[in-house]
N, C-alpha and C positions, 0 to 999 in steps of 0.2 A: 504494500500500500504506500502511496505517495505521502510525503511529509505534509501535514495539514497545518502545522504551527506557523504563525506569522514571524517574519524576520524584518528587522529594521536596522538602518545605519544611522549613526549619530556621533556627536562629539561629547566626550566626557567633560562635565562642568564641575564636578566635585568628587573627590576620592577620600574625604576626611573620615568616613565611617569604616568600621571593620567589616571586610568582605562585602561591601556595598558601594556602588558608584551611582552617580546621577548622570544620565545620558540625555542630551538635548537633541531631539529629532525635528528637523525642519522639513516641511512639505510645502509645495506651491500648488495653488489651485486657481483656476480662472473663475471670476464671478459669473454666475449664471446669466444675469441680465445685462450688466454693464461691461463685462469682458475684461475688467481690470485684474491683473495677476496679484493674488493675495498670498503672502507668506505666513504660514501658521507654524508656531513653535510649540512643542509639547515636551515635557520632561518626564522621564521614566526612571524608576529606581531598578537597578539590575544587580544580580548576584555575581560577584567576582571572587570565586573560591580561593584563588592563589594570590590575591591582592597585588596583581602586576599592572593594572591599568593606572595611568596617571592623568592629571588634568590636561586637556588639549588633545588627547589621543582620539583617533577615529576608530570606532569599534562597531562590530555587528552583534546585535542582541536577538534572542529568540524567546518566544512566548513559553512560559513554563508553568508548573503548578504553583499555587501560592506558597511562598517561602516565609513571608511574614505578613503583617497587616497591609503594607503598601508595596511589597516586592512581588512582582509576577513575571519578571524577565530574567534571563541569564545571559552572560557574555559568551559568545561563540568564539570570536577571534578579534585580535587587534589588527586592523587593516593598515593603519599608519600611525607612527609614533609622533608625539609632539616635538617641535623643534626648539 
């Protein structure tokens, strides 16, 4: 069976918690009536088991079972390190 879970890419904005990072995911969408391009930013808390992600890294996260009250995503891979 094909993988059904959602995958998102974003930038780590905070790594101050233990085994948790905050990932900012930006999406663009065109307004239905006026056609203006709107950028929407949403923040997700993701589980980082090995504590290797740092602020500014580009990461890929995947939907997972609830790990805590606000954590429902896990880090799959680090796509690009912060400079």
